[in-house]
N, C-alpha and C positions, 0 to 999 in steps of 0.2 A: 520424505527424504530422498526416495528414487530420482523424484523428478530432478532433485540438484545434482547428483552423481555425475550426469554428464558434463555439468559445467564445472565440476573440480578438475574434470580431465582436460580441459580446453585451457584452463588457466595457466599450466606448466608450458603448454607450446605457445601461448600467446605473450608470456613472458620471455621467451627467448627470441620471438619475434621483434620485441618492442627495443632491444639491445642495439641502438646506432648511436653514435656521435654526429652524424650530419643531421642535426636537428634544426627544426625553425622556430621562431619566437613569437610569442602572443602575449598580449597585457590581461584580457579578461575574455569570458566566455559566458553563454546563457544556454542552459538546457532546459528541454521538458522531456517526461516520458511517463512509461506505462509500466504500472508495478505489479509482480506476482507475488503473493507471499504465502505463509502455511497457515495465516489466521483470517485470510481473505477468500473471495469467489475465484472465479475465472480470471476476471480482472480485479486486483485487489486495490488500486487507486492510482491516482497521478501525481505526477511530480514536479516541482519546478526548482530551479537550481540557479544563482548568480554566483560567479567567482570571478576574482582579482588577483593577480599576481602582487606579494609584496616585495621588498626590497630583495629578498633571497628569491633567486629564479626558479627554484623548485618547491616553493611553497605558495600556495593561493588561498586566500581567506574567502569563505563560502557563506552565502545567505541561501536558504532553502525553506520550501512550503510543502507539505505533503498532504493529500486529501484522499482517505482510505476509509474503505467498509471493514469493519473488524467483526469477524463471525464468532461464534462460540464453535468451538471443535467437534461436538456433538451433533450439530444440525444436518437432518436429512430431510430431503423433500421427498414429498408424497402426492399423489395425484387425488382431487377430490374424487368423491364416488359418482356425483351427479353430472359435472362438467368437465373432468378429467384435467383441470387446471392444476399444475404444480404449485404447493404450497409447504411450509414447515410446520409440522405439528410441535407445539409446545413452545413456540419463538414467542417471546413477549415484547423484546425491544431491538431495533438496529441500534447499532454504535459506529457513528461517523467520528472518525478522527481527522481533528487538524493538528499538525506538527509543524511548528517553527523551528529551524535550526540553523545553529550556527556554528561553524565548524574549520576545520582547516583540512587541505588536500596536499599530500606530499608525492611530488612526481619521481617514482622510481626509476622510469625509463622514460627518455624522449622518443619521439618518432620523428622520422625525416619525410619531408613533403611527398605525398603519393605512395607511401610504402611504409610498411612497420606499424606498431601500434604503441601509444601511450599508455603506460600503466602508472596509476595513481593508487596509494593508500588513504583511504576516507577515514575521517573522524568527525563526528558531528551530535551535537544534542540541542535542547531547550524544552521550552513549555509545550505542553499538550492540552487540548481542548476537546473533550469528548461530548458530542451531542447525542444523547439517548432520546431515540425516538420511538413511539409507540408502534408495534407490529399490528398492522390492520388486517382484518379478513372480510370477506363478503361471506354471510351467511344467511339463513332464510329462520326466522325466529318461529316459535311454535304457535299456530292458530293464524298465520300470515302467510299470506301468497305473494308477498312482496319482500325481497333479499333486502339486507342492511349493512353498512359498514360499520365495524366496531373494532376498537383494540382486543388482541386476542387474550381471552381468559379460559381458567379451566370449566368455567359456568357453560362456554360454548360447547355444546356436543360435536365431535369430529364429523358424524353422519351429516349435521346440518351446514357445513361448510362449502361454499362453491369455489373458492380460491382466496387469494392473496388480494390487499387492499391495491389502491390507484398507486402508480409511481410516486414514491416522494409523499403520500398521504401520511399524515401525522406529524409531518417535519416542524409544523409549526406549533405544536405541542411538546418540542423537545426540551429536555433537561441537560444541563451542562456539568461535567465534573472536569475537574482541573487534574493535569499530571506533568510528568517529565518524562522525554524520550531522550536516549542515546543509540547511537549506531557506530559501527566498524565495518568497513568494505573494503574490495577491490576493485578500482573503477578501469575499463578497458575502452580506450575510444581508437576507433579502426578506421577514422574517416579518410578518404583518398584526395578529397578538396581541401586547401589550405586554410579556408575561413569558415569550414562547417564541420561539425562534430556529430559523430554518430559510434554508437557504442553500446555497453552494456555495464551494469555494476551488479555485483552479487556480494552479499554479506548478512549481518545479523544484527537485528534492532531489537529493543527493549522499549516497550511503552508501559509505564506505571500510572495509576490514577490513585486519587485521595481515598476512594473506596472501593469495594465490590460492586459491580455492575452487573445486576442481572438481565441476562439474555434470553433465558429459557426458563419454564417452570421445572421445579424438581430436578435440577442440574447444579454440579456446582458452579458458583460464581467466583469471577476472578477480578482482581483490580491491577493483575502484571500480566502483559501479554508478551511472551518471547517469541520473536518470528525470523525466519531465514527469508530472505527476500531475493528478488533478481528484477531489476530494472532495464528495461528498455528505453534508450533516451537516445534525442536528436538536438541538435542545436546549431549556435553559430559563435565564431569568437573573433577577436581583433588584436 
């Protein structure tokens, strides 16, 4: 939570900067961004969003896609004894979330060209597809001088583990879980060039799946993932 406290302090000041009547007009915009959230790692995922204005000049219809890595809150990295490579003891699966979103952006304050901030209230939701991919580790089996890669199980001793598997190893063995997502956020656009978009979005999102998803051994399993998030975005408008 401490990560998000400075952001909340900035929101009030940006809202006051964004109140201007000398605004400029646009009809559509496309943005992409990098996401940080409380159920993700250093980088939680990437987002893409297309928006277009409706007849009401202050409401935008939006279509979005988010690709995220959802982690168990009790994941802790540990260095392997022989190689010092970091891996996650007890982790059994990755959860890659694909979120499709349809929603509305409500312009609260318009901005003037080359100054001010445009502030929007953001509401969106839609179906989620969770790809449950086994977590591979490299380990040395008993009575063998050659290491192997295999999905982590409690039968593999921690002392025999060399480190994690290769990047995206096991993705081809993924199973799918269907769900829904909803989000509410405040969007701040601070670009100084008329046809470019730069800013950040902060809010809350809830992912819920049709069943509990095992991410770690002997830990609580979740089907609902509520998260606070911050997205830094960039794009264009016309």
